[in-house]
mmCIF file of the protein (N, C-alpha, C, O) and its ligand, coordinates in Angstrom:
data_MODEL
# 
_entry.id   MODEL 
# 
loop_
_entity.id 
_entity.type 
_entity.pdbx_number_of_molecules 
1 polymer     1 
2 non-polymer 1 
# 
_entity_poly.entity_id                      1 
_entity_poly.type                           'polypeptide(L)' 
_entity_poly.nstd_linkage                   no 
_entity_poly.nstd_monomer                   no 
_entity_poly.pdbx_seq_one_letter_code       MKCRKCEGTLKVLRRCRQVRLQCSSCCHEYRIHEVAADLDAATEAELERYTAIIYD 
_entity_poly.pdbx_seq_one_letter_code_can   MKCRKCEGTLKVLRRCRQVRLQCSSCCHEYRIHEVAADLDAATEAELERYTAIIYD 
_entity_poly.pdbx_strand_id                 A 
# 
loop_
_entity_poly_seq.entity_id 
_entity_poly_seq.num 
_entity_poly_seq.mon_id 
_entity_poly_seq.hetero 
1 1  MET n 
1 2  LYS n 
1 3  CYS n 
1 4  ARG n 
1 5  LYS n 
1 6  CYS n 
1 7  GLU n 
1 8  GLY n 
1 9  THR n 
1 10 LEU n 
1 11 LYS n 
1 12 VAL n 
1 13 LEU n 
1 14 ARG n 
1 15 ARG n 
1 16 CYS n 
1 17 ARG n 
1 18 GLN n 
1 19 VAL n 
1 20 ARG n 
1 21 LEU n 
1 22 GLN n 
1 23 CYS n 
1 24 SER n 
1 25 SER n 
1 26 CYS n 
1 27 CYS n 
1 28 HIS n 
1 29 GLU n 
1 30 TYR n 
1 31 ARG n 
1 32 ILE n 
1 33 HIS n 
1 34 GLU n 
1 35 VAL n 
1 36 ALA n 
1 37 ALA n 
1 38 ASP n 
1 39 LEU n 
1 40 ASP n 
1 41 ALA n 
1 42 ALA n 
1 43 THR n 
1 44 GLU n 
1 45 ALA n 
1 46 GLU n 
1 47 LEU n 
1 48 GLU n 
1 49 ARG n 
1 50 TYR n 
1 51 THR n 
1 52 ALA n 
1 53 ILE n 
1 54 ILE n 
1 55 TYR n 
1 56 ASP n 
# 
loop_
_struct_asym.id 
_struct_asym.entity_id 
A 1 
B 2 
# 
loop_
_chem_comp.id 
_chem_comp.type 
_chem_comp.mon_nstd_flag 
ALA 'L-peptide linking' y 
ARG 'L-peptide linking' y 
ASP 'L-peptide linking' y 
CYS 'L-peptide linking' y 
GLN 'L-peptide linking' y 
GLU 'L-peptide linking' y 
GLY 'peptide linking'   y 
HIS 'L-peptide linking' y 
ILE 'L-peptide linking' y 
LEU 'L-peptide linking' y 
LYS 'L-peptide linking' y 
MET 'L-peptide linking' y 
SER 'L-peptide linking' y 
THR 'L-peptide linking' y 
TYR 'L-peptide linking' y 
VAL 'L-peptide linking' y 
ZN  non-polymer         . 
# 
_pdbx_entity_nonpoly.entity_id   2 
_pdbx_entity_nonpoly.name        ? 
_pdbx_entity_nonpoly.comp_id     ZN 
# 
_pdbx_nonpoly_scheme.asym_id         B 
_pdbx_nonpoly_scheme.entity_id       2 
_pdbx_nonpoly_scheme.mon_id          ZN 
_pdbx_nonpoly_scheme.ndb_seq_num     1 
_pdbx_nonpoly_scheme.pdb_seq_num     101 
_pdbx_nonpoly_scheme.auth_seq_num    101 
_pdbx_nonpoly_scheme.pdb_mon_id      ZN 
_pdbx_nonpoly_scheme.auth_mon_id     ZN 
_pdbx_nonpoly_scheme.pdb_strand_id   A 
_pdbx_nonpoly_scheme.pdb_ins_code    . 
# 
loop_
_atom_site.group_PDB 
_atom_site.id 
_atom_site.type_symbol 
_atom_site.label_atom_id 
_atom_site.label_alt_id 
_atom_site.label_comp_id 
_atom_site.label_asym_id 
_atom_site.label_entity_id 
_atom_site.label_seq_id 
_atom_site.pdbx_PDB_ins_code 
_atom_site.Cartn_x 
_atom_site.Cartn_y 
_atom_site.Cartn_z 
_atom_site.occupancy 
_atom_site.B_iso_or_equiv 
_atom_site.pdbx_formal_charge 
_atom_site.auth_seq_id 
_atom_site.auth_comp_id 
_atom_site.auth_asym_id 
_atom_site.auth_atom_id 
_atom_site.pdbx_PDB_model_num 
ATOM   1   N  N  . MET A 1 1  ? 180.346 81.727 228.670 1.00 0.00 ? 1   MET A N  1 
ATOM   2   C  CA . MET A 1 1  ? 180.008 81.422 227.282 1.00 0.00 ? 1   MET A CA 1 
ATOM   3   C  C  . MET A 1 1  ? 178.381 81.006 227.287 1.00 0.00 ? 1   MET A C  1 
ATOM   4   O  O  . MET A 1 1  ? 177.772 80.775 228.331 1.00 0.00 ? 1   MET A O  1 
ATOM   5   N  N  . LYS A 1 2  ? 177.790 80.951 225.976 1.00 0.00 ? 2   LYS A N  1 
ATOM   6   C  CA . LYS A 1 2  ? 176.472 80.863 225.977 1.00 0.00 ? 2   LYS A CA 1 
ATOM   7   C  C  . LYS A 1 2  ? 176.136 79.342 225.738 1.00 0.00 ? 2   LYS A C  1 
ATOM   8   O  O  . LYS A 1 2  ? 176.920 78.551 225.213 1.00 0.00 ? 2   LYS A O  1 
ATOM   9   N  N  . CYS A 1 3  ? 174.758 79.004 226.230 1.00 0.00 ? 3   CYS A N  1 
ATOM   10  C  CA . CYS A 1 3  ? 174.273 77.795 225.810 1.00 0.00 ? 3   CYS A CA 1 
ATOM   11  C  C  . CYS A 1 3  ? 173.644 77.886 224.333 1.00 0.00 ? 3   CYS A C  1 
ATOM   12  O  O  . CYS A 1 3  ? 173.029 78.846 223.867 1.00 0.00 ? 3   CYS A O  1 
ATOM   13  N  N  . ARG A 1 4  ? 173.929 76.716 223.730 1.00 0.00 ? 4   ARG A N  1 
ATOM   14  C  CA . ARG A 1 4  ? 173.531 76.718 222.118 1.00 0.00 ? 4   ARG A CA 1 
ATOM   15  C  C  . ARG A 1 4  ? 172.154 76.614 222.137 1.00 0.00 ? 4   ARG A C  1 
ATOM   16  O  O  . ARG A 1 4  ? 171.588 77.064 221.142 1.00 0.00 ? 4   ARG A O  1 
ATOM   17  N  N  . LYS A 1 5  ? 171.400 76.093 223.095 1.00 0.00 ? 5   LYS A N  1 
ATOM   18  C  CA . LYS A 1 5  ? 169.928 75.885 223.135 1.00 0.00 ? 5   LYS A CA 1 
ATOM   19  C  C  . LYS A 1 5  ? 169.170 77.158 223.362 1.00 0.00 ? 5   LYS A C  1 
ATOM   20  O  O  . LYS A 1 5  ? 168.279 77.508 222.589 1.00 0.00 ? 5   LYS A O  1 
ATOM   21  N  N  . CYS A 1 6  ? 169.570 77.956 224.573 1.00 0.00 ? 6   CYS A N  1 
ATOM   22  C  CA . CYS A 1 6  ? 168.697 78.760 225.005 1.00 0.00 ? 6   CYS A CA 1 
ATOM   23  C  C  . CYS A 1 6  ? 169.351 80.065 225.192 1.00 0.00 ? 6   CYS A C  1 
ATOM   24  O  O  . CYS A 1 6  ? 168.627 80.989 225.564 1.00 0.00 ? 6   CYS A O  1 
ATOM   25  N  N  . GLU A 1 7  ? 170.770 80.322 224.968 1.00 0.00 ? 7   GLU A N  1 
ATOM   26  C  CA . GLU A 1 7  ? 171.470 81.609 225.252 1.00 0.00 ? 7   GLU A CA 1 
ATOM   27  C  C  . GLU A 1 7  ? 171.783 81.619 226.667 1.00 0.00 ? 7   GLU A C  1 
ATOM   28  O  O  . GLU A 1 7  ? 172.491 82.551 227.047 1.00 0.00 ? 7   GLU A O  1 
ATOM   29  N  N  . GLY A 1 8  ? 171.388 80.749 227.543 1.00 0.00 ? 8   GLY A N  1 
ATOM   30  C  CA . GLY A 1 8  ? 171.647 80.848 228.905 1.00 0.00 ? 8   GLY A CA 1 
ATOM   31  C  C  . GLY A 1 8  ? 173.207 80.862 229.148 1.00 0.00 ? 8   GLY A C  1 
ATOM   32  O  O  . GLY A 1 8  ? 173.989 80.541 228.253 1.00 0.00 ? 8   GLY A O  1 
ATOM   33  N  N  . THR A 1 9  ? 173.587 81.221 230.310 1.00 0.00 ? 9   THR A N  1 
ATOM   34  C  CA . THR A 1 9  ? 175.064 81.219 230.828 1.00 0.00 ? 9   THR A CA 1 
ATOM   35  C  C  . THR A 1 9  ? 175.393 79.813 231.105 1.00 0.00 ? 9   THR A C  1 
ATOM   36  O  O  . THR A 1 9  ? 174.635 79.094 231.756 1.00 0.00 ? 9   THR A O  1 
ATOM   37  N  N  . LEU A 1 10 ? 176.559 79.397 230.601 1.00 0.00 ? 10  LEU A N  1 
ATOM   38  C  CA . LEU A 1 10 ? 177.171 78.203 230.921 1.00 0.00 ? 10  LEU A CA 1 
ATOM   39  C  C  . LEU A 1 10 ? 178.080 78.318 232.206 1.00 0.00 ? 10  LEU A C  1 
ATOM   40  O  O  . LEU A 1 10 ? 178.826 79.292 232.312 1.00 0.00 ? 10  LEU A O  1 
ATOM   41  N  N  . LYS A 1 11 ? 178.035 77.351 233.184 1.00 0.00 ? 11  LYS A N  1 
ATOM   42  C  CA . LYS A 1 11 ? 178.881 77.317 234.200 1.00 0.00 ? 11  LYS A CA 1 
ATOM   43  C  C  . LYS A 1 11 ? 179.715 76.022 234.223 1.00 0.00 ? 11  LYS A C  1 
ATOM   44  O  O  . LYS A 1 11 ? 179.313 74.955 233.761 1.00 0.00 ? 11  LYS A O  1 
ATOM   45  N  N  . VAL A 1 12 ? 180.747 76.188 234.724 1.00 0.00 ? 12  VAL A N  1 
ATOM   46  C  CA . VAL A 1 12 ? 181.761 75.021 234.866 1.00 0.00 ? 12  VAL A CA 1 
ATOM   47  C  C  . VAL A 1 12 ? 181.203 73.996 236.047 1.00 0.00 ? 12  VAL A C  1 
ATOM   48  O  O  . VAL A 1 12 ? 181.054 74.480 237.169 1.00 0.00 ? 12  VAL A O  1 
ATOM   49  N  N  . LEU A 1 13 ? 180.940 72.828 235.868 1.00 0.00 ? 13  LEU A N  1 
ATOM   50  C  CA . LEU A 1 13 ? 180.359 71.913 236.809 1.00 0.00 ? 13  LEU A CA 1 
ATOM   51  C  C  . LEU A 1 13 ? 181.369 70.857 236.886 1.00 0.00 ? 13  LEU A C  1 
ATOM   52  O  O  . LEU A 1 13 ? 181.790 70.368 235.838 1.00 0.00 ? 13  LEU A O  1 
ATOM   53  N  N  . ARG A 1 14 ? 181.861 70.399 238.180 1.00 0.00 ? 14  ARG A N  1 
ATOM   54  C  CA . ARG A 1 14 ? 182.690 69.392 238.456 1.00 0.00 ? 14  ARG A CA 1 
ATOM   55  C  C  . ARG A 1 14 ? 182.146 68.346 239.063 1.00 0.00 ? 14  ARG A C  1 
ATOM   56  O  O  . ARG A 1 14 ? 181.643 68.491 240.177 1.00 0.00 ? 14  ARG A O  1 
ATOM   57  N  N  . ARG A 1 15 ? 182.160 67.103 238.416 1.00 0.00 ? 15  ARG A N  1 
ATOM   58  C  CA . ARG A 1 15 ? 181.859 65.827 238.865 1.00 0.00 ? 15  ARG A CA 1 
ATOM   59  C  C  . ARG A 1 15 ? 182.988 65.144 239.388 1.00 0.00 ? 15  ARG A C  1 
ATOM   60  O  O  . ARG A 1 15 ? 184.079 65.711 239.318 1.00 0.00 ? 15  ARG A O  1 
ATOM   61  N  N  . CYS A 1 16 ? 182.894 63.898 239.956 1.00 0.00 ? 16  CYS A N  1 
ATOM   62  C  CA . CYS A 1 16 ? 183.954 63.388 240.640 1.00 0.00 ? 16  CYS A CA 1 
ATOM   63  C  C  . CYS A 1 16 ? 185.212 63.255 239.866 1.00 0.00 ? 16  CYS A C  1 
ATOM   64  O  O  . CYS A 1 16 ? 186.308 63.473 240.381 1.00 0.00 ? 16  CYS A O  1 
ATOM   65  N  N  . ARG A 1 17 ? 185.033 62.846 238.449 1.00 0.00 ? 17  ARG A N  1 
ATOM   66  C  CA . ARG A 1 17 ? 186.322 62.556 237.668 1.00 0.00 ? 17  ARG A CA 1 
ATOM   67  C  C  . ARG A 1 17 ? 186.101 63.401 236.296 1.00 0.00 ? 17  ARG A C  1 
ATOM   68  O  O  . ARG A 1 17 ? 186.951 63.383 235.406 1.00 0.00 ? 17  ARG A O  1 
ATOM   69  N  N  . GLN A 1 18 ? 184.889 64.143 236.196 1.00 0.00 ? 18  GLN A N  1 
ATOM   70  C  CA . GLN A 1 18 ? 184.625 64.703 234.856 1.00 0.00 ? 18  GLN A CA 1 
ATOM   71  C  C  . GLN A 1 18 ? 184.350 66.108 235.183 1.00 0.00 ? 18  GLN A C  1 
ATOM   72  O  O  . GLN A 1 18 ? 183.959 66.480 236.290 1.00 0.00 ? 18  GLN A O  1 
ATOM   73  N  N  . VAL A 1 19 ? 184.571 66.879 234.167 1.00 0.00 ? 19  VAL A N  1 
ATOM   74  C  CA . VAL A 1 19 ? 184.127 68.349 234.080 1.00 0.00 ? 19  VAL A CA 1 
ATOM   75  C  C  . VAL A 1 19 ? 183.046 68.487 232.861 1.00 0.00 ? 19  VAL A C  1 
ATOM   76  O  O  . VAL A 1 19 ? 183.122 68.072 231.704 1.00 0.00 ? 19  VAL A O  1 
ATOM   77  N  N  . ARG A 1 20 ? 182.089 69.163 233.479 1.00 0.00 ? 20  ARG A N  1 
ATOM   78  C  CA . ARG A 1 20 ? 181.054 69.447 232.284 1.00 0.00 ? 20  ARG A CA 1 
ATOM   79  C  C  . ARG A 1 20 ? 180.735 70.993 232.430 1.00 0.00 ? 20  ARG A C  1 
ATOM   80  O  O  . ARG A 1 20 ? 181.060 71.614 233.441 1.00 0.00 ? 20  ARG A O  1 
ATOM   81  N  N  . LEU A 1 21 ? 180.084 71.571 231.367 1.00 0.00 ? 21  LEU A N  1 
ATOM   82  C  CA . LEU A 1 21 ? 179.521 72.730 231.416 1.00 0.00 ? 21  LEU A CA 1 
ATOM   83  C  C  . LEU A 1 21 ? 178.053 72.708 231.471 1.00 0.00 ? 21  LEU A C  1 
ATOM   84  O  O  . LEU A 1 21 ? 177.425 72.155 230.568 1.00 0.00 ? 21  LEU A O  1 
ATOM   85  N  N  . GLN A 1 22 ? 177.491 73.239 232.409 1.00 0.00 ? 22  GLN A N  1 
ATOM   86  C  CA . GLN A 1 22 ? 175.998 73.258 232.540 1.00 0.00 ? 22  GLN A CA 1 
ATOM   87  C  C  . GLN A 1 22 ? 175.282 74.502 232.327 1.00 0.00 ? 22  GLN A C  1 
ATOM   88  O  O  . GLN A 1 22 ? 175.686 75.514 232.899 1.00 0.00 ? 22  GLN A O  1 
ATOM   89  N  N  . CYS A 1 23 ? 174.323 74.539 231.613 1.00 0.00 ? 23  CYS A N  1 
ATOM   90  C  CA . CYS A 1 23 ? 173.483 75.702 231.474 1.00 0.00 ? 23  CYS A CA 1 
ATOM   91  C  C  . CYS A 1 23 ? 172.840 76.083 232.674 1.00 0.00 ? 23  CYS A C  1 
ATOM   92  O  O  . CYS A 1 23 ? 172.232 75.216 233.302 1.00 0.00 ? 23  CYS A O  1 
ATOM   93  N  N  . SER A 1 24 ? 172.885 77.397 233.142 1.00 0.00 ? 24  SER A N  1 
ATOM   94  C  CA . SER A 1 24 ? 172.337 77.901 234.357 1.00 0.00 ? 24  SER A CA 1 
ATOM   95  C  C  . SER A 1 24 ? 170.827 78.126 234.106 1.00 0.00 ? 24  SER A C  1 
ATOM   96  O  O  . SER A 1 24 ? 170.074 78.312 235.062 1.00 0.00 ? 24  SER A O  1 
ATOM   97  N  N  . SER A 1 25 ? 170.376 78.112 232.832 1.00 0.00 ? 25  SER A N  1 
ATOM   98  C  CA . SER A 1 25 ? 168.941 78.593 232.517 1.00 0.00 ? 25  SER A CA 1 
ATOM   99  C  C  . SER A 1 25 ? 168.203 77.147 232.290 1.00 0.00 ? 25  SER A C  1 
ATOM   100 O  O  . SER A 1 25 ? 167.312 76.778 233.055 1.00 0.00 ? 25  SER A O  1 
ATOM   101 N  N  . CYS A 1 26 ? 168.645 76.359 231.180 1.00 0.00 ? 26  CYS A N  1 
ATOM   102 C  CA . CYS A 1 26 ? 168.038 75.205 230.862 1.00 0.00 ? 26  CYS A CA 1 
ATOM   103 C  C  . CYS A 1 26 ? 168.427 73.891 231.466 1.00 0.00 ? 26  CYS A C  1 
ATOM   104 O  O  . CYS A 1 26 ? 167.751 72.865 231.387 1.00 0.00 ? 26  CYS A O  1 
ATOM   105 N  N  . CYS A 1 27 ? 169.661 74.023 232.121 1.00 0.00 ? 27  CYS A N  1 
ATOM   106 C  CA . CYS A 1 27 ? 170.271 72.909 232.800 1.00 0.00 ? 27  CYS A CA 1 
ATOM   107 C  C  . CYS A 1 27 ? 170.887 71.766 231.813 1.00 0.00 ? 27  CYS A C  1 
ATOM   108 O  O  . CYS A 1 27 ? 171.325 70.692 232.225 1.00 0.00 ? 27  CYS A O  1 
ATOM   109 N  N  . HIS A 1 28 ? 170.854 72.147 230.504 1.00 0.00 ? 28  HIS A N  1 
ATOM   110 C  CA . HIS A 1 28 ? 171.555 71.136 229.830 1.00 0.00 ? 28  HIS A CA 1 
ATOM   111 C  C  . HIS A 1 28 ? 173.001 71.069 230.059 1.00 0.00 ? 28  HIS A C  1 
ATOM   112 O  O  . HIS A 1 28 ? 173.603 72.093 230.380 1.00 0.00 ? 28  HIS A O  1 
ATOM   113 N  N  . GLU A 1 29 ? 173.635 69.908 229.915 1.00 0.00 ? 29  GLU A N  1 
ATOM   114 C  CA . GLU A 1 29 ? 175.022 69.666 230.247 1.00 0.00 ? 29  GLU A CA 1 
ATOM   115 C  C  . GLU A 1 29 ? 175.782 69.405 228.890 1.00 0.00 ? 29  GLU A C  1 
ATOM   116 O  O  . GLU A 1 29 ? 175.317 68.656 228.030 1.00 0.00 ? 29  GLU A O  1 
ATOM   117 N  N  . TYR A 1 30 ? 176.902 70.026 228.761 1.00 0.00 ? 30  TYR A N  1 
ATOM   118 C  CA . TYR A 1 30 ? 177.695 69.791 227.561 1.00 0.00 ? 30  TYR A CA 1 
ATOM   119 C  C  . TYR A 1 30 ? 179.035 69.110 228.081 1.00 0.00 ? 30  TYR A C  1 
ATOM   120 O  O  . TYR A 1 30 ? 179.470 69.351 229.206 1.00 0.00 ? 30  TYR A O  1 
ATOM   121 N  N  . ARG A 1 31 ? 179.583 68.354 227.306 1.00 0.00 ? 31  ARG A N  1 
ATOM   122 C  CA . ARG A 1 31 ? 180.814 67.678 227.448 1.00 0.00 ? 31  ARG A CA 1 
ATOM   123 C  C  . ARG A 1 31 ? 181.891 68.744 226.852 1.00 0.00 ? 31  ARG A C  1 
ATOM   124 O  O  . ARG A 1 31 ? 181.656 69.438 225.863 1.00 0.00 ? 31  ARG A O  1 
ATOM   125 N  N  . ILE A 1 32 ? 183.164 68.779 227.629 1.00 0.00 ? 32  ILE A N  1 
ATOM   126 C  CA . ILE A 1 32 ? 184.041 69.666 227.070 1.00 0.00 ? 32  ILE A CA 1 
ATOM   127 C  C  . ILE A 1 32 ? 184.272 69.711 225.711 1.00 0.00 ? 32  ILE A C  1 
ATOM   128 O  O  . ILE A 1 32 ? 184.162 70.768 225.090 1.00 0.00 ? 32  ILE A O  1 
ATOM   129 N  N  . HIS A 1 33 ? 184.627 68.517 225.111 1.00 0.00 ? 33  HIS A N  1 
ATOM   130 C  CA . HIS A 1 33 ? 184.777 68.360 223.550 1.00 0.00 ? 33  HIS A CA 1 
ATOM   131 C  C  . HIS A 1 33 ? 183.860 68.783 222.830 1.00 0.00 ? 33  HIS A C  1 
ATOM   132 O  O  . HIS A 1 33 ? 184.138 69.250 221.725 1.00 0.00 ? 33  HIS A O  1 
ATOM   133 N  N  . GLU A 1 34 ? 182.475 68.718 223.305 1.00 0.00 ? 34  GLU A N  1 
ATOM   134 C  CA . GLU A 1 34 ? 181.356 69.202 222.533 1.00 0.00 ? 34  GLU A CA 1 
ATOM   135 C  C  . GLU A 1 34 ? 181.500 70.820 222.235 1.00 0.00 ? 34  GLU A C  1 
ATOM   136 O  O  . GLU A 1 34 ? 181.064 71.294 221.186 1.00 0.00 ? 34  GLU A O  1 
ATOM   137 N  N  . VAL A 1 35 ? 182.033 71.485 223.062 1.00 0.00 ? 35  VAL A N  1 
ATOM   138 C  CA . VAL A 1 35 ? 182.113 72.892 222.958 1.00 0.00 ? 35  VAL A CA 1 
ATOM   139 C  C  . VAL A 1 35 ? 183.515 73.559 222.904 1.00 0.00 ? 35  VAL A C  1 
ATOM   140 O  O  . VAL A 1 35 ? 183.743 74.763 223.017 1.00 0.00 ? 35  VAL A O  1 
ATOM   141 N  N  . ALA A 1 36 ? 184.457 72.510 222.701 1.00 0.00 ? 36  ALA A N  1 
ATOM   142 C  CA . ALA A 1 36 ? 185.807 73.003 222.811 1.00 0.00 ? 36  ALA A CA 1 
ATOM   143 C  C  . ALA A 1 36 ? 186.145 74.192 221.786 1.00 0.00 ? 36  ALA A C  1 
ATOM   144 O  O  . ALA A 1 36 ? 186.929 75.095 222.079 1.00 0.00 ? 36  ALA A O  1 
ATOM   145 N  N  . ALA A 1 37 ? 185.517 74.110 220.632 1.00 0.00 ? 37  ALA A N  1 
ATOM   146 C  CA . ALA A 1 37 ? 185.842 75.167 219.621 1.00 0.00 ? 37  ALA A CA 1 
ATOM   147 C  C  . ALA A 1 37 ? 185.102 76.537 220.035 1.00 0.00 ? 37  ALA A C  1 
ATOM   148 O  O  . ALA A 1 37 ? 185.333 77.579 219.422 1.00 0.00 ? 37  ALA A O  1 
ATOM   149 N  N  . ASP A 1 38 ? 184.385 76.484 220.893 1.00 0.00 ? 38  ASP A N  1 
ATOM   150 C  CA . ASP A 1 38 ? 183.614 77.647 221.289 1.00 0.00 ? 38  ASP A CA 1 
ATOM   151 C  C  . ASP A 1 38 ? 183.906 78.231 222.664 1.00 0.00 ? 38  ASP A C  1 
ATOM   152 O  O  . ASP A 1 38 ? 183.288 79.202 223.099 1.00 0.00 ? 38  ASP A O  1 
ATOM   153 N  N  . LEU A 1 39 ? 184.919 77.572 223.365 1.00 0.00 ? 39  LEU A N  1 
ATOM   154 C  CA . LEU A 1 39 ? 185.403 78.020 224.589 1.00 0.00 ? 39  LEU A CA 1 
ATOM   155 C  C  . LEU A 1 39 ? 185.898 79.325 224.455 1.00 0.00 ? 39  LEU A C  1 
ATOM   156 O  O  . LEU A 1 39 ? 186.773 79.593 223.632 1.00 0.00 ? 39  LEU A O  1 
ATOM   157 N  N  . ASP A 1 40 ? 185.268 80.371 225.404 1.00 0.00 ? 40  ASP A N  1 
ATOM   158 C  CA . ASP A 1 40 ? 185.861 81.756 225.471 1.00 0.00 ? 40  ASP A CA 1 
ATOM   159 C  C  . ASP A 1 40 ? 187.032 81.727 226.626 1.00 0.00 ? 40  ASP A C  1 
ATOM   160 O  O  . ASP A 1 40 ? 187.239 80.797 227.406 1.00 0.00 ? 40  ASP A O  1 
ATOM   161 N  N  . ALA A 1 41 ? 187.662 82.821 226.555 1.00 0.00 ? 41  ALA A N  1 
ATOM   162 C  CA . ALA A 1 41 ? 188.953 82.933 227.459 1.00 0.00 ? 41  ALA A CA 1 
ATOM   163 C  C  . ALA A 1 41 ? 188.604 82.700 228.986 1.00 0.00 ? 41  ALA A C  1 
ATOM   164 O  O  . ALA A 1 41 ? 189.408 82.049 229.652 1.00 0.00 ? 41  ALA A O  1 
ATOM   165 N  N  . ALA A 1 42 ? 187.514 83.166 229.551 1.00 0.00 ? 42  ALA A N  1 
ATOM   166 C  CA . ALA A 1 42 ? 187.142 83.131 230.828 1.00 0.00 ? 42  ALA A CA 1 
ATOM   167 C  C  . ALA A 1 42 ? 186.853 81.667 231.191 1.00 0.00 ? 42  ALA A C  1 
ATOM   168 O  O  . ALA A 1 42 ? 187.236 81.189 232.259 1.00 0.00 ? 42  ALA A O  1 
ATOM   169 N  N  . THR A 1 43 ? 186.187 80.988 230.299 1.00 0.00 ? 43  THR A N  1 
ATOM   170 C  CA . THR A 1 43 ? 185.897 79.542 230.494 1.00 0.00 ? 43  THR A CA 1 
ATOM   171 C  C  . THR A 1 43 ? 187.103 78.685 230.478 1.00 0.00 ? 43  THR A C  1 
ATOM   172 O  O  . THR A 1 43 ? 187.268 77.817 231.336 1.00 0.00 ? 43  THR A O  1 
ATOM   173 N  N  . GLU A 1 44 ? 187.995 78.916 229.477 1.00 0.00 ? 44  GLU A N  1 
ATOM   174 C  CA . GLU A 1 44 ? 189.212 78.299 229.367 1.00 0.00 ? 44  GLU A CA 1 
ATOM   175 C  C  . GLU A 1 44 ? 190.095 78.458 230.567 1.00 0.00 ? 44  GLU A C  1 
ATOM   176 O  O  . GLU A 1 44 ? 190.795 77.524 230.957 1.00 0.00 ? 44  GLU A O  1 
ATOM   177 N  N  . ALA A 1 45 ? 190.074 79.696 231.193 1.00 0.00 ? 45  ALA A N  1 
ATOM   178 C  CA . ALA A 1 45 ? 190.882 79.846 232.324 1.00 0.00 ? 45  ALA A CA 1 
ATOM   179 C  C  . ALA A 1 45 ? 190.388 79.008 233.520 1.00 0.00 ? 45  ALA A C  1 
ATOM   180 O  O  . ALA A 1 45 ? 191.129 78.407 234.297 1.00 0.00 ? 45  ALA A O  1 
ATOM   181 N  N  . GLU A 1 46 ? 189.009 79.046 233.570 1.00 0.00 ? 46  GLU A N  1 
ATOM   182 C  CA . GLU A 1 46 ? 188.490 78.274 234.662 1.00 0.00 ? 46  GLU A CA 1 
ATOM   183 C  C  . GLU A 1 46 ? 188.644 76.668 234.494 1.00 0.00 ? 46  GLU A C  1 
ATOM   184 O  O  . GLU A 1 46 ? 188.729 75.891 235.445 1.00 0.00 ? 46  GLU A O  1 
ATOM   185 N  N  . LEU A 1 47 ? 188.663 76.337 233.260 1.00 0.00 ? 47  LEU A N  1 
ATOM   186 C  CA . LEU A 1 47 ? 189.042 74.889 233.051 1.00 0.00 ? 47  LEU A CA 1 
ATOM   187 C  C  . LEU A 1 47 ? 190.465 74.509 233.365 1.00 0.00 ? 47  LEU A C  1 
ATOM   188 O  O  . LEU A 1 47 ? 190.749 73.382 233.772 1.00 0.00 ? 47  LEU A O  1 
ATOM   189 N  N  . GLU A 1 48 ? 191.289 75.383 233.190 1.00 0.00 ? 48  GLU A N  1 
ATOM   190 C  CA . GLU A 1 48 ? 192.701 75.218 233.516 1.00 0.00 ? 48  GLU A CA 1 
ATOM   191 C  C  . GLU A 1 48 ? 192.926 74.707 234.895 1.00 0.00 ? 48  GLU A C  1 
ATOM   192 O  O  . GLU A 1 48 ? 193.946 74.049 235.096 1.00 0.00 ? 48  GLU A O  1 
ATOM   193 N  N  . ARG A 1 49 ? 192.058 74.941 235.911 1.00 0.00 ? 49  ARG A N  1 
ATOM   194 C  CA . ARG A 1 49 ? 192.155 74.644 237.262 1.00 0.00 ? 49  ARG A CA 1 
ATOM   195 C  C  . ARG A 1 49 ? 191.853 73.179 237.342 1.00 0.00 ? 49  ARG A C  1 
ATOM   196 O  O  . ARG A 1 49 ? 192.112 72.561 238.374 1.00 0.00 ? 49  ARG A O  1 
ATOM   197 N  N  . TYR A 1 50 ? 191.297 72.574 236.262 1.00 0.00 ? 50  TYR A N  1 
ATOM   198 C  CA . TYR A 1 50 ? 190.973 71.085 236.360 1.00 0.00 ? 50  TYR A CA 1 
ATOM   199 C  C  . TYR A 1 50 ? 191.899 70.389 235.450 1.00 0.00 ? 50  TYR A C  1 
ATOM   200 O  O  . TYR A 1 50 ? 191.443 69.388 234.896 1.00 0.00 ? 50  TYR A O  1 
ATOM   201 N  N  . THR A 1 51 ? 193.016 70.702 235.211 1.00 0.00 ? 51  THR A N  1 
ATOM   202 C  CA . THR A 1 51 ? 193.636 70.122 234.198 1.00 0.00 ? 51  THR A CA 1 
ATOM   203 C  C  . THR A 1 51 ? 194.177 68.611 234.528 1.00 0.00 ? 51  THR A C  1 
ATOM   204 O  O  . THR A 1 51 ? 194.568 67.813 233.676 1.00 0.00 ? 51  THR A O  1 
ATOM   205 N  N  . ALA A 1 52 ? 194.117 68.385 235.940 1.00 0.00 ? 52  ALA A N  1 
ATOM   206 C  CA . ALA A 1 52 ? 194.372 67.044 236.400 1.00 0.00 ? 52  ALA A CA 1 
ATOM   207 C  C  . ALA A 1 52 ? 193.287 65.995 236.042 1.00 0.00 ? 52  ALA A C  1 
ATOM   208 O  O  . ALA A 1 52 ? 193.520 64.787 236.086 1.00 0.00 ? 52  ALA A O  1 
ATOM   209 N  N  . ILE A 1 53 ? 192.050 66.535 235.674 1.00 0.00 ? 53  ILE A N  1 
ATOM   210 C  CA . ILE A 1 53 ? 190.977 65.741 235.474 1.00 0.00 ? 53  ILE A CA 1 
ATOM   211 C  C  . ILE A 1 53 ? 190.919 65.240 233.769 1.00 0.00 ? 53  ILE A C  1 
ATOM   212 O  O  . ILE A 1 53 ? 191.112 66.000 232.820 1.00 0.00 ? 53  ILE A O  1 
ATOM   213 N  N  . ILE A 1 54 ? 190.640 63.940 233.689 1.00 0.00 ? 54  ILE A N  1 
ATOM   214 C  CA . ILE A 1 54 ? 190.537 63.628 232.332 1.00 0.00 ? 54  ILE A CA 1 
ATOM   215 C  C  . ILE A 1 54 ? 189.238 64.072 231.708 1.00 0.00 ? 54  ILE A C  1 
ATOM   216 O  O  . ILE A 1 54 ? 188.156 63.853 232.252 1.00 0.00 ? 54  ILE A O  1 
ATOM   217 N  N  . TYR A 1 55 ? 189.361 64.694 230.565 1.00 0.00 ? 55  TYR A N  1 
ATOM   218 C  CA . TYR A 1 55 ? 188.023 65.002 229.827 1.00 0.00 ? 55  TYR A CA 1 
ATOM   219 C  C  . TYR A 1 55 ? 187.733 63.793 228.909 1.00 0.00 ? 55  TYR A C  1 
ATOM   220 O  O  . TYR A 1 55 ? 188.495 63.324 228.063 1.00 0.00 ? 55  TYR A O  1 
ATOM   221 N  N  . ASP A 1 56 ? 186.489 63.375 229.233 1.00 0.00 ? 56  ASP A N  1 
ATOM   222 C  CA . ASP A 1 56 ? 186.039 62.339 228.317 1.00 0.00 ? 56  ASP A CA 1 
ATOM   223 C  C  . ASP A 1 56 ? 185.127 62.830 227.200 1.00 0.00 ? 56  ASP A C  1 
ATOM   224 O  O  . ASP A 1 56 ? 184.688 62.036 226.368 1.00 0.00 ? 56  ASP A O  1 
HETATM 225 ZN ZN . ZN  B 2 .  ? 170.340 76.353 228.011 1.00 0.00 2 101 ZN  A ZN 1 
# 
């Protein structure tokens, strides 16, 4: 999925107890709940691997 700021590609970024989406272009980080409405299927599938992690 795309960054809202620059249309760069967002990648899933795992922190110790958190998951973020980070833009590979401008490096802006999004919390999952910020972009939940826009998640595409591929990103959702990737996030499912982290279901044990609490989304804050
Ligand atoms: Zn960006």
